[in-house]
Phi, psi and omega in degrees: 000133182285166181299319181294326181285339192279338185236133181296128181302324178297318181295320174297318178300314178299320179295321179297312178297329184283357174298333188241016182285161174278344180280108182300319181290331179289319181298316183297320177298316179295318182290332183284348182246023182309319187294332178285310173310308185299332178289325181278330184284322185098163184306307194291317173299317177302316181290318185267342182241295190305305183292312181297319181304318182286314185287327183277358173292128186261353184250027174292139174270174190299320180298318178304311187291330179290322177292328177291319176303322178296311191290328177296337177288350183264357203253009183307304178298319186292344175260007178106010176093195188299327181293348176242023183294341188301319186294325172289316181296324180292325177288324177286334180293321178300326176283321176299340177290346182288138179283345179283117187295338179285341175263322182291318185300311180298323180298311180304312177303322180288324171302316177294319181297318178292324173305317181290350178268355182272154174268161177309325179289347176261006193275000183303311180301315193280326175304309180299317180299317176293322174297318182296322184294316185293333185261001182291153181283343186265117191304324182297325176297322174294323170305316180291328180298313178303318181290323183291316179298321179289311183297329183255013186296328180293337185262340182293142180299154177307320188298339187250355184298327183290321173296319177300312183299322177295324177293313179298316172305317179290327181289341181290337179252016182297147186292331185271129174308313189297322179293314184293330179293310179306317175298316183298316177296337181267349180304319171317313179294328173298310183298322186282351190295339183060043184232039187049052182262002178311316183286321176297314180296319176299317184293317181292317181297323178298315183294318186282341178295335179268005183293141185269354179268131181297329183295333180275311189297326182288344180271353181287323186304318180296328174291323178299322180298325185278338183270340191304314183298322178279322178230076181297328177297316177296317184296315182293312190289324174291320176300311180303318181298309185294327183289330183275351184287170178266007185267094187302322180302310180298318181302323180290317178294309178315307179307314181300336183257006185296324178290345178269326182291318194245021186298336187259331180209080181301119174291097194299323184289319177295317182297326180295323184293321178292321180297317186288336177284343173301334184280335188238349183291128178285348182271115177300330174301318181295315183289325176296317180297322180293321178300320177303335186262015177309315178291328178291316183303318182296314189275352179278344170068027178282348178237153170289161182301318176300317179295322180297313186295318178296320178302306180298315181298326175298317182286330179293332175273006179299147183291328188269129183291335177304314182293312182294333177296320174297322174301309185305319182292315188294322183298329178285349185260353183273147176290156181298134180283331179056029175233123176057208172250042183298315182302305185301307188294316179298312177292322178296319175302319176288329173302334180252017182299152178290341189257133186287329186291326182284321178297321181289324177294325179292320176295320178298328177291324180296316182298321182290313191265338190076006182275146169055033178297323180299316177299316187297323185292331184282348179261355184296312185299316176295321184296316186286343180292318188241014177264162173275175187305316179309311179294317177301320178301320183291322179295321179299324181292335182284339186302318176295331177290319178297324186288342182285341186240342177269131172291175190292318185297322182289316184297319180302314184292318186256330182258330181304315173301333174287317177306315185291326175294316181292329179294334183259001183305150177290341181267128180293327179299324178292313177297320177295327180290316181286338171294323178289323180290336180300333177298318181289323185287326182291319176301321183286309188263353172090184189283327183296317180298311183306310186295310187278336184255305189276329181295319181298318175303314175298320176300319171305313177302315181293336186267353183289139178291354178274109184297333175299326182283324174297325173298319182296319173299324173295319180297321178298312181300320180294317176309311183262004171061055177237048175300317183298322181288345180238025182306315182293319182289318176294324175296327173296317182295342178295340177250016178310141181286344177262118180296332181297324180291323181288328180294308178303319182292318179300319190282330185260343178299141176301152187297332179268015180288133177290346185285340182294332181300317179298318183290332169302339180254011183299149187289335183271127186294326181291318173301316186290326178295314184300319180295314185288339179292339179296000000 
């Protein structure tokens, strides 16, 4: 069925009228379906009526305009193909004139989308259009020009690349910060274009690395990381320049990219400078960023082990919790040092931190790495006494890791009380999580442990006056699939005074359970429905 036959003409007429209606939701629906309207109107009416009518409407709000910008990128075939692309580009240019990036960005993206649909022989119009954007006196258009030239660099014909290079080089020195920022954000696309753009990108990055605006400087590190393998000297010199600057935001972003920039050939002297600054830099954001690079710094071998140990311990003793939190996260991502008791002592220190978030992050690192499990287990009892449900849920997730290194006797002595406590926790999220974790514990310690240790704990839940705990008991039995072992208890629960308990039972019983017959006749309609759904 063709497009024209698929849509009722009266509905399309209503959509066209709705483009200027005062009802915002109705207008938004119409604008979101411009491509459908265009299919019914045909190319000529789309060019001469629909697009002008839409663009010339003066009371569109920013959201409307962003939708229009997005929709215009879908209309190339609906205006008659590449030979009529100019009507779309002119409409999109109008939107790109807006200073609001939420309007300008979708329109710019649509220009790029249209450009990718053209063949090299059809690029004359869009090449001139891109150059005009870059040379316009109105800065929002130059912002769009920077993006368009970088995003379409792969598609421009060889004959015009020199001109495009000149436009981009000129924008690197633009007087407007927003233009330079737009260019800086677009450089990754230029580098990825596979058009021998390394030299051009290097020159632009070197020019922008001296920029005094944080908005520009923070965009540079990602480009350095993409350029590093092809131009390692440029990557290092630009990194050093940014690190020596007073723009702390850019320094922080740069540090977060160090492991990607220098993954193949870490510059030891530069990394030592970074390490040393962690002791003196007054910005906690910088120190935290350095702390997140602990695994990379260790693997770079820029420090002796003694120096590395001193470096980490200085961050562990930092007065700012955000720094210690970053250290706690990093230690879980490091390979085991196998030297002395560094792994154990560093994580143990953080497990005893005064801040709860730091202790929890240290526990997460224990769970990830398997390091310092013994120390972690000693902290769990105290931790669950004073923690919120999210942290207790994290403790539950740690138990399978602990079971991997604790024999049954030790687990029973040290961890079973914690299991019992979590099964009785006031937060349902915690109880549900530990019920799920029981599967791993039973698999680890076997049927005898299940029968002698776990079953008595579950029986206590069933006998609790708290109906929430009786529900948890049912969920635990379901998780470990031991319905037969608790058949008598579950039969009693079919008559539990709390409908919620009977509901959970109905939902969790196996489909072939004879107990469902009783629940299918339950006086509570919801329980009855749940049982019958089996």
